[in-house]
N, C-alpha and C positions, 0 to 999 in steps of 0.2 A: 504494499499499500504506499502511495506517495504521501508522505506526511506534510508536504509543503503546499498541498492544494486541498480545498474543500471537497469532501467526499460523502457519498452515500454508502453506508456500510450495512450489508445484509447478512444475517446469520440464522441458523436454525439451532435451537437449543436441544438439550438432551431429551426433554419432554415433548419435542416436536413442535414448539411454538416457532413460527417464522417472524422475525423482528427486523425492521429497518430503521437504522439510526442515522442522524446527521452528525458529521464530524468536521470541525473547523480547525485549521492549523493554529497552534498555540493555545487553543481553548479545549481541544480534545472533543469528547462526545458531548453535544450540546442539547439534542432533543431526540425524542422518538417520533418517527414519521408515521409508522404503521406497524401493526402486529396482528398475527392471525393464529388462532388456536387450532389444535388438531380437530376439534369438534365443529369447526366452521365459524366460530365467533370471530369478530374482528374489531380492532381499535384503529381509528384514524385520527391524525393530528387535528386538534381543535373541536372534535365531535363530542367528546366526553368532557363535561364541565361540572364544577361544584355548584349545582343549582340552589342548594340550601345555604351557601355561603356568598362569596363575592362574585360568582359566575366565572371565575377564571378557569382556563383550560387545565385538564389533568394530564400530566406527563409521567408515565411509568418510570422513566429514567430518573426523575426527581426523587424517587423513593430510595435511590442508592445514596450512600454517604459519599463524600468527596474521595475518600480512599478507595472505596469500591469502584467508583466510576473511573478513577485513574488506573486501577488494576485491570478493569475490563478494557479500557482503551489500549493499554500496553499489550494485553493478551491478543487483542484483535490486530494490532500492528504486527505481531509475530506470527499470526496464523497464516497459513498457506493453503491453497486449494490443491496444489499438486506437489508431490515430493521433489526434492532437489534432484538434479540429474544423476548424481552419484548413487543416491538412494534408489532411484527408479531402476537404474541398471542392475543393482544388487537384487532386485525383485524378479528380474527376467531369468528363466531357467536357461542352463546351457543346452542349446538346441542339439548339439551332437550327442548329448546323453538322453535325450527324450526319444523313446521308442515310437516308431511310426505305427499308426493303427493300420490294421489290415483293410483292404479295400472293401467297401460294403458290397454284398451280392445283390444282384438285381432281383426284385420280386417278380414272381410269375403272375401273370394275370389270370384270373379265374373266369372262364367263359360262363356266361349266363345260361343256365339250363332251362329250356322252354319245354314245358311238360304238357 
C-alpha cells in the first residue's frame, strides 16, 4: 500500500464481515465507508445516526481506541494479497518429481435400445 496517497482499504474479517475504510497519509485510518455482514446486513457512511442524541453520524471505527486504530493501520500496511516471489516459488512443487497421470480412457457410447 502506498502510504503517501489517500486510499480506500477493503478487508474481510475472520467472521466474514467485509469492511471498507478511508485512509489519509499522516492521519491513518479516518473513517469507515461501508460494511457488510455475512447475513446481508449493511452499514453505509452517514446512514446510521444517533437519532436520540445530537443526530451525528455513527462510525464503527470511532469505537476503537487510538492505539487500536494505529495497530490496525500498521497491520493493514503490512498486509499483502500475494506472497512474495521467493515464497511463491517455494510453494511450487518440483515438476520433475511429479508423476504424470495416466491418460484417461475414452468412454464407450451406449447405443439406445429400441424395444
